N, C-alpha and C positions, 0 to 999 in steps of 0.2 A: 153329731152334736146338734141340739135344737137351740133356737134363739129364744131368749126369754121375752115374752110380750108384756104389755103393761097390765094385763089382767091377772097374770100369775104372780106368785110370790117367788122372787129370785134372790140369789145370793148377791152380796155387794161386790162391786168391782175390786179386784185386787190392786193394791198400791204397788206400782213399779218403783223399785229402789235402784238408785244408781250404784253401779259396782265401783267401789273405790279401791285402787291398788296402792298400797303404801310402800315406798322405796326408802331405804336408809340414805340420808344425805350427809356427805362429809362436811366438816366445818371449813369455812373459807380460810381460817387461820391455819388449819392443818395442811391445806393445799399450798400455802405460800412457801417459797424457798427461803431458807435461812441465809442471811447475808454473810459473805466471807469476812474474816477479821484481817486487819492490817495494822501494823505497829512499826515503830522506829522513830528516831529523832535525828533528822538531817542536820549537818553542820550549817551554820548560817554565815560563816566568814571564811574566806580563803584568800591567800596571797596570789598575786599575779604570777603566772608561769608555774604554779604548783598544781598538781593533779587533784581534782575534786572527785569524790565518789560517795554515793549513798545508795543503799539497797534496802528496801523495807522487808519486813517479815510478814508473810501472808499465809492464811490457812483457810480451807473450806471444809466444813464439817461433813459434807456429803461426798467429799473427794472429787469434786468436779474440776474441770480445767479452768484455770484462772487466767485472766487477761488484764494487763495493767494499762493505764492511760495517764496522761499528764496535761495540765493546762498551765500556760505562762512559763513554758520551758525556756531557760536561758539559751540564747541562740548558739553559743559555743559548745553546749553540752549535747551528748547523745543520750537517747532514752530507749531502753529495751522493753518492749511491750510484753515479753514473755516472763521477764524476771522482775521488772520494776526498777532496774538499776539506772541511776542517773549519774553520768560521769563525763568528765572533760577537763580541759585546761584553758583558762582564760588568759588572753594576751594583754588585756587592758583592764583598767579599773572600771567598775560599773555596779549599779544596784538593780536587783531583780526582786519583785514582790508578788504576793498572792500566788505562789507556786503551789499547786495541789496535785497530789498523786493518789489515784484511786485504783481499786481492784474490783473485778466483776467475775461472777461465775456463770454469767449468761442470763440469770434471772434477777439477781440482786447485786448491789455493789456497796462498797464501803470506801471511805476516803480518809486520808490523814488530814490533820488540821493544816490550813494553809501556812506557808512559811516564806520568809524573805532570805535572800542570799546577797551578801556584799562582797565584791572583789576589791581588795585593797592593794595599795602599792607595796612593793618590796621595801624593806628597810634600806637606808642609804649606806650600805656596807659593800664596797667593791671587793673584788678578789684580792687575796693576799698572795703576793708574788715575791720570791726572793732567790738569791743565788748570784754567784759571780763567775762568769765564763773565764776560762784560762786565756791569758793575753797572747800566748804563743802557741803556734802549731808547727810540728816538725815534718819536713818533707818525708813522705813514705810512711808516716805513723798516723794512726787513727786519732782524730780529734772528736771529742764528744762533750756536750753540755746539755743537761736537762734541768730546768728551773724547778724549784719547789713551789707548788701552787695549791691553794684550796679556796673554796667559795663559801663565805659565811651564810649565804642564802641557800646553800645546798643544791645549786644548779650545776649542770654540766658545763665545763669550761672548754673553750676553743682558743687556739693561739694563732698569732700571726707575727711576722717578722718583716722588717724593712732594712735595706742596706746589705742584704746577704750576697756574698760572691757566688759564682756559679759552682765552685768546687764544694761548697757546703750544701747539705740537704737539710730540710726542716719538716718536722712532723707536727701538723696542725692540731692533732688530738692530744699530744703530750707536751709540746713545746721543745722537744729535743732538737738540738742543732748538732749535726755530725758530718764528717767527711774526712777524706785523706788527701792532703795536698801533694802535688807532684812538683818537680823542679820548675815547671812552667808557672806555678802559682806563687813563686817567691814574691813577697811584697807585704804591704800593710793594708788591711781591709777594715773599713768602717768610716764613720760610726755606724753601728748596727743597733737595732732595738727590738726587744721581744715584748709582746703585749698579750695579756690574758683577758678574755671577756666571757661573761655569763649570759650575754644577750641584752643586758640592761646596764651593767656597769663594767668598767675596764680598769686595769692596772698595768703599769709598764715597768720594766727594769731600767735602770740608768743605761744610757748609751755606752757602747763598748766597741773596742777594736781588737782584731786578731792579726798578729804579725807572723808571717812565714819567713824565717831567715833562710838565706841561701845555704846549701850544704857546705860546710867549711867556714861559714860565718858563725860567730858565737855571740852569746849575750855579753854584756859588760862584765869585766872581771869581778865586780863586786856582787854579781847575781848568780844564783844557782837554781836550776830547775829540778824539783823533786817530782818524780812520776811513780805511779803504782798501778797495780791491777786490783780493781775493786773486789772485795770478798763476795762469795755467793752462798756460803754455808755458815752455820753456827758451829761451835766447837763439838756439839754432839752429833754432827752430820746432817742435821735438819736444814731445810732451805732457809736462807736468810731473807726475810721479807720486810724487815723494818729498819733497814740501814738509814741512819740520819746524817752521817757525816764522818769527819776524821779530825784527829789532832796530830799536828806535826810538832815533834819535840826536837829542839836543836840547841847546840851550845859549842863552846870552844874547847871543851874537854869531854871525853867519852863518858866519864863518870858523873858529869853534871850538865845534863841537858835542861838548862834553866829557862829556856825560852819556849813558847808554845804558840802555834797558830791554830785557831779554831775554825775549821771548815764546816759550814752547816749545809752544804749542798752535796748529797750523795752521788750526784752525777759527775762531779769533778774527778779527774784522774791524774791531774798534775797541778803543780803550784810553783810559782817563781818567787824565791826569796831574794830580795835585793838589798843593797847597801850593807853588805857584809864586809867586815874589816879583813885585812890580809891575815892569812894564817890557815890552819886546819880547822874545819868545822865538821861536826858530827850530827847525824840526823837519825830519827826513829819515827815510826808512824803507828798510830792506833786507829781502829774504827769504833764508831759509837752508834748504838741503836736508839730508837725513839724513846726508850725507857731510861736513857742516860747511862746504860751499861757499856763500859769501855773494855775493849779487848786488851790482851797483853801487848806489849810493845814489839814491833818488828825487830829484826836484826839491825844493829846500829851500822850505818854506812858513813863514810867520810869523804871529804874532798878538800883540795887545797885552793884557797882563794888568793890570787896574786895581789 
């Protein structure tokens, strides 16, 4: 190739153009991850000693793994970062504010609106406790008494007793007092007291005593002890689970049992009728369930009061 000199006629220089490569660019919006969704309405009020629980509903459109977080968590509550569940039981009144639960898929997150939680005191409603223990226990025979108890606050009750003799046992979970005295336990025991507590309020039965007469000793002539075996089945053979108590019918003639004792404690298995006048007395027993349905009367028995 020859070089063009200034005397010759030469072609113009070629213009060198830059090579431009065009690449398709994705939109920044298309690259951004879609935030997960979270919903739910947590309770904002709970009573002391009652369980609190809230779990939000969360979804991720891309099916990614979700992780939950919380700020200003109540100190008594536990939080599950895998499910977002907030749960616990507060023992004391308190106020908690600006609680926020969030969910994240690793790229974006969403949060519930902040909320407050108030822990309030229990209503001033102590346990309801009733029942009357039998005043006499017989040597060699089982003695048993279980109070009827419920808690208006819906809490679990525990029981305690004071003044209990060694031959009697006590169940702190049910309040049952039971035992079988021997001849060595002849005597009068008491006063005793049974108390039920839900951890915040208490109720007590009136004080009572239990007498174990010596073998050969008897009650005053005007007193009669009626004892029975509590029923365990209904008339159709099904298990009896709602026994409420008993009615003792008695009178001075077999055809006219015009007196009645209403026993509202299903744990009682004996009862002492006192101040009976001299003569023959007749007795019959029925059982009653919580619906107020009464069984047919037992066989009539009689005894002579001197």
